[in-house]
All heavy atoms as an XYZ file, in Angstrom:
896
protein
N     181.772    -29.927    125.961
C     181.338    -28.583    125.509
C     182.294    -28.057    124.422
O     181.823    -27.515    123.454
C     181.333    -27.641    126.788
C     180.823    -26.298    126.480
S     179.079    -26.385    126.147
C     178.698    -24.697    125.965
N     183.575    -28.198    124.682
C     184.559    -27.722    123.712
C     184.408    -28.456    122.388
O     184.606    -27.881    121.298
C     185.988    -27.871    124.263
C     187.049    -27.404    123.349
C     187.092    -25.877    123.221
O     186.452    -25.167    123.943
N     187.869    -25.416    122.261
N     184.109    -29.767    122.440
C     183.963    -30.529    121.221
C     182.834    -30.052    120.369
O     182.959    -30.037    119.112
C     183.816    -32.007    121.601
C     184.008    -32.914    120.425
C     184.081    -34.381    120.850
O     184.850    -34.746    121.701
O     183.247    -35.130    120.304
N     181.766    -29.644    120.913
C     180.618    -29.143    120.174
C     181.015    -27.860    119.431
O     180.650    -27.695    118.242
C     179.456    -28.844    121.103
O     179.123    -30.029    121.848
C     178.221    -28.392    120.332
N     181.731    -26.982    120.086
C     182.189    -25.756    119.449
C     183.135    -26.077    118.277
O     183.087    -25.447    117.205
C     182.843    -24.852    120.465
C     183.386    -23.543    119.871
C     183.712    -22.594    120.993
N     184.448    -21.434    120.483
C     183.939    -20.394    119.870
N     182.619    -20.351    119.638
N     184.682    -19.376    119.473
N     184.037    -27.010    118.505
C     184.987    -27.411    117.448
C     184.203    -27.913    116.223
O     184.563    -27.605    115.092
C     185.927    -28.484    117.967
C     187.034    -27.967    118.831
C     187.861    -29.121    119.313
O     187.445    -29.840    120.247
N     188.979    -29.318    118.718
N     183.237    -28.753    116.454
C     182.423    -29.312    115.356
C     181.698    -28.256    114.577
O     181.677    -28.274    113.319
C     181.457    -30.393    115.867
C     182.158    -31.615    116.331
O     183.264    -31.903    115.943
N     181.514    -32.349    117.217
N     181.106    -27.280    115.252
C     180.418    -26.203    114.628
C     181.366    -25.368    113.762
O     181.002    -25.015    112.637
C     179.692    -25.320    115.635
C     178.459    -25.920    116.214
C     177.838    -24.987    117.173
C     176.591    -25.582    117.813
N     175.894    -24.662    118.735
N     182.512    -25.034    114.328
C     183.465    -24.206    113.553
C     184.017    -25.034    112.389
O     184.201    -24.458    111.280
C     184.574    -23.700    114.517
C     183.933    -22.688    115.449
C     185.717    -23.052    113.723
C     184.869    -22.181    116.540
N     184.270    -26.316    112.577
C     184.757    -27.131    111.482
C     183.732    -27.195    110.333
O     184.134    -27.121    109.154
C     185.074    -28.517    111.977
N     182.488    -27.327    110.614
C     181.447    -27.319    109.604
C     181.363    -25.983    108.894
O     181.195    -25.940    107.665
C     180.058    -27.695    110.196
C     179.914    -29.132    110.465
C     178.471    -29.496    110.726
N     177.808    -28.711    111.747
C     177.769    -29.023    113.057
N     178.269    -30.129    113.473
N     177.168    -28.198    113.881
N     181.461    -24.883    109.675
C     181.469    -23.564    109.053
C     182.652    -23.399    108.087
O     182.473    -22.928    106.974
C     181.516    -22.482    110.151
C     181.776    -21.049    109.690
C     180.493    -20.524    108.976
C     182.117    -20.141    110.828
N     183.831    -23.770    108.514
C     185.040    -23.674    107.688
C     184.922    -24.554    106.458
O     185.359    -24.133    105.331
C     186.297    -23.968    108.474
C     186.604    -22.990    109.574
C     187.819    -23.472    110.405
C     186.873    -21.598    109.047
N     184.357    -25.731    106.570
C     184.191    -26.635    105.446
C     183.259    -26.014    104.390
O     183.531    -26.029    103.197
C     183.611    -27.984    105.910
C     183.397    -28.969    104.764
C     182.861    -30.302    105.253
O     182.623    -30.493    106.437
N     182.657    -31.210    104.350
N     182.165    -25.419    104.859
C     181.227    -24.783    103.961
C     181.835    -23.638    103.211
O     181.758    -23.473    102.021
C     179.974    -24.321    104.731
C     178.954    -23.652    103.961
C     177.777    -23.233    104.810
C     177.134    -22.020    104.206
N     177.091    -20.852    105.013
N     182.538    -22.791    103.992
C     183.152    -21.563    103.362
C     184.294    -21.905    102.454
O     184.427    -21.300    101.409
C     183.552    -20.577    104.461
C     182.422    -20.051    105.287
C     181.364    -19.299    104.491
O     181.659    -18.791    103.411
O     180.218    -19.219    104.992
N     185.117    -22.876    102.816
C     186.187    -23.318    101.939
C     185.676    -23.887    100.653
O     186.221    -23.683     99.587
C     187.115    -24.309    102.637
C     188.113    -23.703    103.656
C     188.800    -24.819    104.409
C     189.130    -22.861    102.927
N     184.587    -24.642    100.745
C     184.011    -25.264     99.536
C     183.498    -24.158     98.606
O     183.662    -24.295     97.381
C     182.933    -26.258     99.881
O     181.821    -25.614    100.465
N     182.917    -23.091     99.106
C     182.464    -21.979     98.308
C     183.640    -21.280     97.622
O     183.656    -20.940     96.444
C     181.611    -21.016     99.102
C     181.334    -19.747     98.338
C     180.306    -21.694     99.587
N     184.711    -21.081     98.387
C     185.911    -20.434     97.855
C     186.491    -21.264     96.715
O     186.822    -20.750     95.660
C     186.935    -20.223     98.987
C     186.439    -19.137     99.933
C     188.319    -19.844     98.399
C     187.245    -18.979    101.213
N     186.604    -22.574     96.910
C     187.202    -23.422     95.863
C     186.289    -23.524     94.662
O     186.722    -23.606     93.521
C     187.505    -24.832     96.382
C     188.732    -24.900     97.218
C     188.711    -25.430     98.520
C     189.943    -24.348     96.817
C     189.838    -25.459     99.275
C     191.066    -24.386     97.563
C     191.005    -24.955     98.824
N     184.988    -23.489     94.873
C     184.023    -23.493     93.746
C     184.195    -22.247     92.926
O     184.165    -22.299     91.688
C     182.613    -23.620     94.297
C     181.577    -23.714     93.197
C     180.153    -23.788     93.784
O     179.924    -23.343     94.908
N     179.263    -24.341     92.984
N     184.374    -21.069     93.543
C     184.543    -19.851     92.825
C     185.860    -19.840     92.065
O     185.927    -19.366     90.928
C     184.466    -18.633     93.773
C     183.113    -18.398     94.324
C     183.114    -17.305     95.383
O     184.151    -16.912     95.873
N     181.931    -16.863     95.723
N     186.926    -20.360     92.681
C     188.257    -20.324     92.071
C     188.364    -21.330     90.942
O     189.111    -21.086     89.975
C     189.331    -20.575     93.075
C     189.514    -19.400     94.049
C     190.644    -19.635     95.011
O     191.238    -20.710     95.083
N     190.986    -18.622     95.781
N     187.682    -22.466     90.988
C     187.789    -23.443     89.904
C     186.747    -23.301     88.858
O     186.708    -24.096     87.950
C     187.757    -24.902     90.520
O     186.497    -25.060     91.200
C     188.909    -25.139     91.421
N     185.911    -22.316     88.963
C     184.872    -22.106     87.953
C     185.420    -21.870     86.558
O     184.926    -22.307     85.553
C     183.935    -20.978     88.355
C     182.778    -20.787     87.438
C     181.733    -19.870     88.010
N     181.100    -20.503     89.182
C     180.543    -19.873     90.193
N     180.563    -18.567     90.197
N     179.979    -20.525     91.161
N     186.586    -21.161     86.520
C     187.182    -20.834     85.243
C     187.933    -22.053     84.631
O     188.236    -22.075     83.454
C     188.160    -19.690     85.387
O     189.219    -20.018     86.223
N     188.266    -23.034     85.441
C     188.970    -24.235     84.956
C     187.925    -25.278     84.602
O     187.359    -25.901     85.513
C     189.918    -24.752     86.071
C     190.932    -23.774     86.531
S     191.827    -24.273     88.023
C     192.616    -25.737     87.454
N     187.733    -25.499     83.348
C     186.711    -26.469     82.891
C     187.182    -27.885     83.115
O     188.333    -28.228     82.862
C     186.419    -26.222     81.416
C     185.812    -24.843     81.168
N     184.575    -24.534     81.589
C     186.311    -23.770     80.590
C     184.300    -23.275     81.275
N     185.367    -22.780     80.651
N     186.307    -28.715     83.652
C     186.655    -30.117     83.846
C     187.342    -30.429     85.156
O     187.845    -31.514     85.336
N     187.426    -29.452     86.060
C     188.113    -29.647     87.314
C     187.128    -29.356     88.421
O     186.401    -28.350     88.413
C     189.354    -28.714     87.439
C     189.972    -28.832     88.830
C     190.349    -29.049     86.383
N     187.097    -30.194     89.478
C     186.217    -30.018     90.628
C     186.981    -30.297     91.881
O     187.653    -31.342     92.024
C     185.027    -30.928     90.537
C     183.996    -30.666     91.571
S     182.449    -31.577     91.339
C     183.019    -33.193     91.773
N     186.960    -29.378     92.830
C     187.579    -29.533     94.115
C     186.471    -29.520     95.178
O     185.701    -28.597     95.240
C     188.626    -28.373     94.391
C     189.224    -28.537     95.758
C     189.665    -28.408     93.324
N     186.450    -30.598     96.014
C     185.479    -30.710     97.058
C     186.185    -30.785     98.426
O     187.220    -31.473     98.495
C     184.594    -31.947     96.903
O     183.936    -31.919     95.659
N     185.660    -30.150     99.410
C     186.196    -30.278    100.750
C     185.384    -31.361    101.416
O     184.201    -31.198    101.745
C     186.070    -28.929    101.516
C     186.670    -29.075    102.920
C     186.721    -27.798    100.762
N     186.037    -32.502    101.655
C     185.302    -33.674    102.170
C     185.190    -33.689    103.684
O     184.195    -34.088    104.245
C     185.936    -34.967    101.706
O     187.307    -35.027    102.134
C     185.851    -35.157    100.216
N     186.191    -33.134    104.351
C     186.177    -33.131    105.770
C     187.131    -32.052    106.336
O     188.155    -31.785    105.696
C     186.634    -34.529    106.287
C     186.539    -34.766    107.768
C     186.877    -36.182    108.129
N     188.305    -36.356    107.925
C     188.896    -37.490    107.716
N     188.200    -38.570    107.653
N     190.186    -37.563    107.559
N     186.755    -31.474    107.457
C     187.661    -30.544    108.102
C     187.753    -30.863    109.592
O     186.793    -31.340    110.168
C     187.166    -29.057    107.995
O     185.824    -28.989    108.473
C     187.215    -28.565    106.586
N     188.923    -30.655    110.154
C     189.123    -30.833    111.576
C     189.786    -29.590    112.076
O     190.589    -28.958    111.366
C     190.098    -31.974    111.848
C     189.541    -33.348    111.537
C     190.529    -34.394    111.881
C     190.012    -35.785    111.494
N     191.037    -36.826    111.820
N     189.457    -29.218    113.294
C     190.056    -28.013    113.871
C     190.687    -28.381    115.232
O     190.143    -29.198    115.950
C     189.020    -26.864    114.035
C     189.676    -25.563    114.429
C     187.970    -27.204    114.998
C     189.318    -24.411    113.560
N     191.808    -27.787    115.500
C     192.518    -28.068    116.746
C     191.738    -27.511    117.952
O     190.877    -26.655    117.779
C     193.936    -27.428    116.725
O     193.819    -26.046    116.633
N     191.976    -28.097    119.143
C     191.214    -27.599    120.347
C     191.333    -26.138    120.600
O     190.426    -25.517    121.141
C     191.788    -28.455    121.459
C     192.297    -29.656    120.777
C     192.816    -29.216    119.447
N     192.453    -25.535    120.259
C     192.632    -24.089    120.498
C     192.164    -23.225    119.312
O     192.336    -22.019    119.294
C     194.061    -23.728    120.901
C     195.041    -24.045    119.774
O     194.644    -24.719    118.761
O     196.221    -23.641    119.899
N     191.565    -23.857    118.306
C     190.980    -23.221    117.143
C     191.982    -22.465    116.290
O     191.643    -21.556    115.568
C     189.829    -22.301    117.513
C     188.752    -22.871    118.394
C     187.694    -21.795    118.786
C     188.059    -24.042    117.767
N     193.258    -22.877    116.352
C     194.287    -22.178    115.619
C     194.718    -22.858    114.290
O     195.298    -22.187    113.447
C     195.504    -21.962    116.502
O     196.090    -23.203    116.781
N     194.408    -24.155    114.180
C     194.808    -24.885    112.989
C     193.623    -25.653    112.457
O     192.982    -26.399    113.179
C     195.970    -25.856    113.317
C     196.361    -26.671    112.081
C     197.192    -25.141    113.852
N     193.366    -25.470    111.159
C     192.273    -26.180    110.503
C     192.924    -27.123    109.433
O     193.693    -26.679    108.595
C     191.339    -25.235    109.823
S     190.049    -26.013    108.856
N     192.609    -28.384    109.545
C     193.068    -29.385    108.577
C     191.867    -29.720    107.655
O     190.828    -30.159    108.145
C     193.537    -30.678    109.311
O     194.567    -30.261    110.270
C     194.128    -31.640    108.354
N     192.074    -29.533    106.387
C     190.990    -29.739    105.419
C     191.462    -30.864    104.427
O     192.593    -30.855    103.985
C     190.693    -28.471    104.622
N     190.550    -31.780    104.201
C     190.786    -32.889    103.252
C     190.065    -32.594    102.001
O     188.855    -32.342    102.004
C     190.358    -34.190    103.871
C     191.188    -34.595    105.084
C     190.816    -34.185    106.371
C     192.378    -35.301    104.935
C     191.598    -34.497    107.451
C     193.143    -35.640    106.020
C     192.764    -35.220    107.257
O     193.539    -35.516    108.358
N     190.797    -32.587    100.881
C     190.259    -32.235     99.563
C     190.139    -33.442     98.689
O     191.039    -34.251     98.618
C     191.142    -31.192     98.881
C     191.441    -29.915     99.658
C     192.397    -29.052     98.867
C     190.166    -29.157     99.932
N     189.008    -33.524     97.960
C     188.837    -34.510     96.891
C     188.861    -33.773     95.590
O     188.069    -32.836     95.356
C     187.499    -35.220     97.091
O     187.256    -36.113     96.049
N     189.791    -34.164     94.699
C     189.990    -33.438     93.447
C     189.631    -34.369     92.303
O     190.110    -35.514     92.241
C     191.442    -32.960     93.342
C     191.742    -31.992     94.547
C     191.680    -32.284     92.016
C     193.165    -31.551     94.613
N     188.795    -33.827     91.400
C     188.438    -34.581     90.197
C     188.872    -33.782     88.955
O     188.601    -32.592     88.906
C     186.908    -34.780     90.148
C     186.479    -35.517     88.922
C     186.574    -36.897     88.858
C     185.955    -34.850     87.831
C     186.174    -37.590     87.718
C     185.568    -35.534     86.701
C     185.622    -36.927     86.665
N     189.533    -34.338     88.035
C     190.004    -35.704     87.886
C     191.240    -35.931     88.749
O     192.039    -35.013     89.031
C     190.374    -35.823     86.392
C     190.694    -34.435     85.993
C     189.867    -33.532     86.847
N     191.408    -37.179     89.200
C     192.459    -37.478     90.163
C     193.892    -37.368     89.536
O     194.854    -37.302     90.259
C     192.255    -38.867     90.734
O     192.241    -39.833     89.723
N     193.986    -37.351     88.239
C     195.283    -37.219     87.567
C     195.899    -35.831     87.852
O     197.099    -35.646     87.895
C     195.204    -37.375     86.043
C     194.756    -38.767     85.611
C     193.255    -38.926     85.632
O     192.523    -37.993     85.343
O     192.817    -40.046     85.925
N     195.034    -34.841     88.032
C     195.524    -33.472     88.258
C     195.603    -33.137     89.767
O     195.879    -31.972     90.107
C     194.577    -32.465     87.603
C     194.512    -32.560     86.121
C     193.631    -31.483     85.544
C     193.598    -31.556     84.042
N     192.803    -30.489     83.445
N     195.415    -34.111     90.622
C     195.328    -33.840     92.062
C     196.658    -33.295     92.634
O     196.632    -32.343     93.413
C     194.876    -35.051     92.807
O     195.753    -36.109     92.614
N     197.785    -33.853     92.235
C     199.047    -33.409     92.765
C     199.366    -31.988     92.329
O     199.850    -31.154     93.099
C     200.198    -34.396     92.365
N     199.076    -31.711     91.049
C     199.314    -30.388     90.528
C     198.424    -29.342     91.212
O     198.923    -28.270     91.583
C     199.034    -30.396     89.013
C     199.151    -29.073     88.316
C     198.670    -29.118     86.878
O     198.517    -30.217     86.338
O     198.411    -28.039     86.334
N     197.154    -29.650     91.379
C     196.234    -28.697     91.988
C     196.522    -28.500     93.477
O     196.436    -27.390     94.007
C     194.803    -29.140     91.801
C     194.210    -28.918     90.407
C     192.853    -29.530     90.274
C     194.164    -27.433     90.117
N     196.934    -29.578     94.148
C     197.266    -29.439     95.565
C     198.519    -28.587     95.734
O     198.550    -27.743     96.637
C     197.513    -30.830     96.210
C     197.577    -30.892     97.712
C     196.317    -30.370     98.313
C     197.853    -32.293     98.190
N     199.472    -28.691     94.858
C     200.645    -27.798     94.868
C     200.263    -26.367     94.635
O     200.780    -25.439     95.293
N     199.304    -26.146     93.701
C     198.845    -24.813     93.421
C     198.100    -24.228     94.599
O     198.277    -23.031     94.941
C     197.912    -24.830     92.163
C     197.587    -23.479     91.658
O     198.179    -22.491     92.074
N     196.677    -23.429     90.737
N     197.334    -25.042     95.331
C     196.627    -24.612     96.482
C     197.584    -24.224     97.593
O     197.458    -23.219     98.287
C     195.623    -25.691     96.951
C     194.463    -25.752     95.957
C     195.125    -25.405     98.351
C     193.568    -26.971     96.142
N     198.664    -25.008     97.775
C     199.664    -24.697     98.763
C     200.418    -23.417     98.477
O     200.738    -22.652     99.378
C     200.693    -25.846     98.882
C     200.141    -27.148     99.435
C     199.777    -27.047    100.901
O     200.374    -26.233    101.612
O     198.873    -27.778    101.316
N     200.610    -23.096     97.189
C     201.272    -21.842     96.807
C     200.353    -20.626     97.073
O     200.842    -19.568     97.412
C     201.673    -21.875     95.367
C     202.797    -22.770     95.058
C     203.122    -22.797     93.533
O     202.353    -22.306     92.712
N     204.242    -23.408     93.199
N     199.071    -20.815     96.959
C     198.085    -19.732     97.149
C     197.447    -19.763     98.563
O     196.337    -19.263     98.735
C     197.039    -19.772     96.082
C     197.560    -19.576     94.710
O     198.460    -18.690     94.541
N     197.110    -20.310     93.748
N     198.138    -20.355     99.500
C     197.562    -20.539    100.844
C     197.189    -19.208    101.535
O     196.176    -19.087    102.127
C     198.599    -21.298    101.737
C     198.078    -21.891    103.008
C     197.014    -22.926    102.677
C     199.243    -22.613    103.692
N     198.052    -18.193    101.395
C     197.761    -16.862    101.990
C     196.503    -16.234    101.387
O     195.729    -15.661    102.156
C     198.942    -15.983    101.823
C     200.128    -16.369    102.684
C     201.270    -15.381    102.577
C     202.430    -15.883    103.428
N     203.541    -14.920    103.409
N     196.327    -16.317    100.094
C     195.147    -15.721     99.525
C     193.884    -16.482     99.887
O     192.820    -15.868    100.056
C     195.300    -15.585     97.998
O     195.363    -16.861     97.409
N     193.981    -17.764    100.011
C     192.811    -18.571    100.422
C     192.453    -18.239    101.882
O     191.271    -18.072    102.215
C     193.109    -20.094    100.288
C     193.293    -20.443     98.776
C     192.028    -20.926    100.871
C     193.805    -21.824     98.510
N     193.461    -18.103    102.712
C     193.189    -17.768    104.101
C     192.609    -16.342    104.233
O     191.704    -16.095    105.037
C     194.505    -17.860    104.932
C     194.259    -17.656    106.414
C     195.505    -17.880    107.187
N     195.238    -17.706    108.616
C     196.161    -17.371    109.464
N     197.445    -17.308    109.143
N     195.843    -17.175    110.737
N     193.070    -15.425    103.396
C     192.509    -14.048    103.375
C     191.057    -14.100    102.975
O     190.183    -13.435    103.582
C     193.339    -13.176    102.462
C     192.777    -11.789    102.346
C     193.000    -10.875    103.380
C     192.046    -11.396    101.245
C     192.510     -9.594    103.272
C     191.500    -10.113    101.138
C     191.780     -9.250    102.146
O     191.234     -7.954    102.081
N     190.751    -14.857    101.877
C     189.341    -14.960    101.418
C     188.489    -15.595    102.519
O     187.324    -15.175    102.686
C     189.310    -15.795    100.125
N     189.006    -16.597    103.221
C     188.243    -17.207    104.312
C     188.042    -16.193    105.409
O     186.932    -16.135    106.006
C     189.014    -18.419    104.824
C     188.351    -19.222    105.903
C     187.082    -19.871    105.392
C     189.281    -20.299    106.442
N     189.030    -15.375    105.713
C     188.874    -14.374    106.728
C     187.785    -13.332    106.357
O     187.066    -12.859    107.235
N     187.726    -13.013    105.089
C     186.681    -12.096    104.618
C     185.265    -12.659    104.834
O     184.329    -11.938    105.132
C     186.875    -11.747    103.139
C     188.166    -10.985    102.842
C     188.115     -9.607    103.471
O     187.140     -8.861    103.300
N     189.164     -9.228    104.144
N     185.185    -13.970    104.695
C     183.853    -14.623    104.792
C     183.451    -14.912    106.239
O     182.258    -14.841    106.550
C     183.836    -15.936    103.999
C     184.094    -15.661    102.473
C     184.023    -16.944    101.742
N     182.677    -17.488    101.633
C     181.731    -17.104    100.756
N     182.015    -16.190     99.856
N     180.532    -17.637    100.784
N     184.377    -15.240    107.098
C     184.033    -15.611    108.471
C     184.527    -14.602    109.499
O     184.539    -14.880    110.710
C     184.584    -17.030    108.871
C     183.976    -18.080    107.974
C     186.089    -17.033    108.810
N     184.955    -13.404    109.061
C     185.486    -12.405    109.969
C     184.567    -11.979    111.064
O     184.986    -11.671    112.147
N     183.259    -12.002    110.841
C     182.296    -11.602    111.854
C     181.999    -12.676    112.846
O     181.439    -12.437    113.912
N     182.383    -13.938    112.550
C     182.067    -15.048    113.405
C     183.242    -15.612    114.162
O     183.035    -16.150    115.229
C     181.473    -16.175    112.549
C     180.187    -15.728    111.830
C     179.763    -16.691    110.758
O     180.349    -17.740    110.589
N     178.713    -16.359    110.054
N     184.423    -15.417    113.625
C     185.646    -15.904    114.314
C     186.578    -14.725    114.604
O     186.769    -13.845    113.774
C     186.359    -16.925    113.467
C     185.683    -18.235    113.160
C     186.485    -19.098    112.226
C     185.383    -19.017    114.441
N     187.194    -14.792    115.763
C     188.137    -13.719    116.115
C     189.447    -13.898    115.362
O     190.030    -12.955    114.844
C     188.382    -13.775    117.617
C     189.075    -12.542    118.093
C     189.318    -12.544    119.606
N     188.075    -12.872    120.299
C     188.029    -13.267    121.545
N     189.100    -13.407    122.241
N     186.876    -13.527    122.101
N     189.937    -15.131    115.286
C     191.199    -15.422    114.634
C     190.914    -16.450    113.525
O     190.266    -17.477    113.784
C     192.224    -16.015    115.605
C     192.558    -14.960    116.683
C     193.470    -16.431    114.870
C     193.402    -15.486    117.777
N     191.380    -16.162    112.334
C     191.219    -17.124    111.217
C     192.330    -18.152    111.391
O     193.478    -17.844    111.478
C     191.391    -16.395    109.834
C     191.260    -17.423    108.711
C     190.329    -15.345    109.682
N     191.907    -19.460    111.477
C     192.954    -20.480    111.720
C     193.939    -20.685    110.551
O     193.600    -20.364    109.416
C     192.076    -21.742    111.938
C     190.789    -21.484    111.266
C     190.625    -20.000    111.312
N     195.072    -21.174    110.912
C     196.071    -21.609    109.908
C     195.472    -22.788    109.154
O     194.871    -23.679    109.716
C     197.341    -21.984    110.611
C     198.430    -22.496    109.711
C     199.612    -23.008    110.468
O     199.893    -22.593    111.592
O     200.286    -23.903    109.946
N     195.667    -22.809    107.805
C     195.097    -23.866    106.981
C     196.136    -24.897    106.570
O     197.265    -24.516    106.208
C     194.431    -23.236    105.759
C     193.313    -22.260    105.996
C     192.900    -21.606    104.681
C     192.160    -22.913    106.617
N     195.741    -26.135    106.626
C     196.565    -27.229    106.121
C     195.672    -28.069    105.219
O     194.567    -28.437    105.630
C     197.107    -28.097    107.276
C     198.063    -27.347    108.131
C     198.641    -28.205    109.182
N     199.499    -27.443    110.071
C     199.831    -27.745    111.259
N     199.389    -28.857    111.801
N     200.638    -27.000    111.988
N     196.176    -28.384    104.059
C     195.399    -29.177    103.101
C     196.015    -30.490    102.837
O     197.228    -30.607    102.658
C     195.238    -28.396    101.783
C     194.415    -27.147    101.901
C     195.056    -25.896    101.892
C     193.080    -27.200    102.059
C     194.336    -24.725    102.033
C     192.345    -26.056    102.202
C     192.958    -24.811    102.181
N     195.168    -31.565    102.789
C     195.639    -32.906    102.474
C     194.679    -33.493    101.456
O     193.508    -33.097    101.340
C     195.654    -33.791    103.701
C     196.639    -33.349    104.726
C     196.261    -32.610    105.842
C     197.996    -33.695    104.581
C     197.206    -32.230    106.784
C     198.914    -33.321    105.505
C     198.503    -32.571    106.628
N     195.195    -34.431    100.663
C     194.424    -35.032     99.617
C     193.613    -36.195    100.225
O     194.154    -37.070    100.951
C     195.374    -35.591     98.529
C     194.731    -36.050     97.239
C     194.041    -34.869     96.587
C     195.845    -36.534     96.313
N     192.319    -36.202     99.931
C     191.456    -37.303    100.390
C     191.300    -38.226     99.189
O     190.587    -37.942     98.246
C     190.096    -36.725    100.820
C     189.190    -37.808    101.388
O     189.651    -38.931    101.651
O     188.010    -37.530    101.553
N     191.940    -39.375     99.259
C     191.906    -40.320     98.138
C     191.007    -41.510     98.421
O     191.157    -42.586     97.851
C     193.323    -40.809     97.798
C     194.018    -41.431     99.000
O     193.441    -41.387    100.111
O     195.144    -41.951     98.806
N     189.998    -41.324     99.269
C     189.145    -42.407     99.632
C     188.287    -42.871     98.414
O     187.984    -44.050     98.258
C     188.240    -42.041    100.784
O     187.411    -40.923    100.483
N     187.911    -41.958     97.526
C     187.112    -42.324     96.357
C     187.932    -43.186     95.402
O     187.416    -44.158     94.802
C     186.592    -41.100     95.646
C     185.551    -40.285     96.386
C     185.194    -39.050     95.627
C     184.328    -41.071     96.685
N     189.214    -42.852     95.242
C     190.107    -43.688     94.358
C     190.266    -45.067     95.035
O     190.314    -46.063     94.313
C     191.464    -42.981     94.233
C     191.360    -41.690     93.457
O     190.443    -41.606     92.644
O     192.207    -40.849     93.677
N     190.377    -45.128     96.355
C     190.524    -46.341     97.024
C     189.282    -47.249     96.871
O     189.434    -48.447     96.546
C     190.775    -46.084     98.527
C     190.985    -47.290     99.374
C     192.169    -48.019     99.278
C     189.996    -47.693    100.272
C     192.351    -49.143    100.089
C     190.200    -48.798    101.091
C     191.378    -49.514    100.988
O     191.590    -50.624    101.779
N     188.097    -46.702     96.955
C     186.869    -47.425     96.775
C     186.754    -47.902     95.337
O     186.334    -49.062     95.097
C     185.642    -46.553     97.126
C     185.621    -46.291     98.626
C     184.344    -47.151     96.646
C     184.614    -45.219     99.058
N     187.141    -47.092     94.397
C     187.072    -47.440     92.968
C     188.011    -48.647     92.683
O     187.684    -49.584     91.945
C     187.509    -46.284     92.096
C     187.323    -46.494     90.612
C     187.704    -45.227     89.859
O     187.285    -44.128     90.236
O     188.398    -45.383     88.816
N     189.185    -48.616     93.298
C     190.171    -49.697     93.130
C     189.670    -50.975     93.740
O     189.816    -52.068     93.137
C     191.523    -49.273     93.810
C     192.574    -50.322     93.752
C     193.187    -50.431     92.408
N     194.254    -51.414     92.446
C     194.434    -52.359     91.500
N     193.655    -52.445     90.473
N     195.409    -53.199     91.680
N     189.013    -50.916     94.850
C     188.423    -52.121     95.499
C     187.334    -52.692     94.585
O     187.247    -53.913     94.388
C     187.874    -51.805     96.877
C     189.078    -51.584     97.841
C     187.000    -52.944     97.421
C     188.682    -51.135     99.240
N     186.492    -51.807     94.033
C     185.436    -52.306     93.145
C     186.039    -52.980     91.859
O     185.480    -54.017     91.467
C     184.561    -51.110     92.657
C     183.596    -50.671     93.764
O     183.362    -51.447     94.695
O     183.082    -49.555     93.624
N     187.114    -52.437     91.384
C     187.797    -53.079     90.215
C     188.280    -54.477     90.610
O     188.137    -55.448     89.820
C     188.980    -52.242     89.796
C     188.674    -51.116     88.851
C     189.938    -50.378     88.468
O     191.018    -51.006     88.447
O     189.849    -49.204     88.155
N     188.868    -54.584     91.758
C     189.400    -55.898     92.197
C     188.308    -56.917     92.453
O     188.457    -58.095     92.185
C     190.246    -55.712     93.442
C     191.594    -54.932     93.218
C     192.246    -54.702     94.566
C     192.490    -55.723     92.282
N     187.147    -56.447     92.941
C     186.049    -57.353     93.210
C     185.377    -57.833     91.956
O     184.836    -58.923     91.882
C     185.014    -56.674     94.146
C     185.454    -56.466     95.583
C     184.366    -55.658     96.315
C     185.708    -57.783     96.262
N     185.426    -57.012     90.911
C     184.837    -57.395     89.602
C     185.692    -58.466     88.918
O     185.122    -59.240     88.110
C     184.644    -56.190     88.747
C     183.527    -55.307     89.165
C     183.398    -54.117     88.263
C     182.288    -53.200     88.793
N     182.146    -52.010     87.922
N     186.967    -58.537     89.214
C     187.845    -59.522     88.564
C     187.660    -60.841     89.156
O     187.231    -61.648     89.478
C     189.298    -59.128     88.726
C     189.659    -57.975     87.886
C     191.137    -57.613     88.039
C     191.503    -56.422     87.204
N     192.915    -56.078     87.302
């Protein structure tokens, strides 16, 4: 039962975070941030989000920028899900490099 609730909240947070990142990166031409996966702790206090950043050369810089603006992102998330969640979870962001990994494997297979 608890797992179903966790999955629903994780999907909600993934959707809302992706909208927030889409609005924030609209002014930066040639940059796209996607939320590929979210996980939430059993007590719903910590949300771990995995981000895919295009182009991958700017990923470390953008992830650092996201970490610096963590409070404003959490506030914006709270504004969006305030009616559905009592407590806005703490956010943790990690880089999802699975697309780069797949691309590298394809390169190796072509050789």
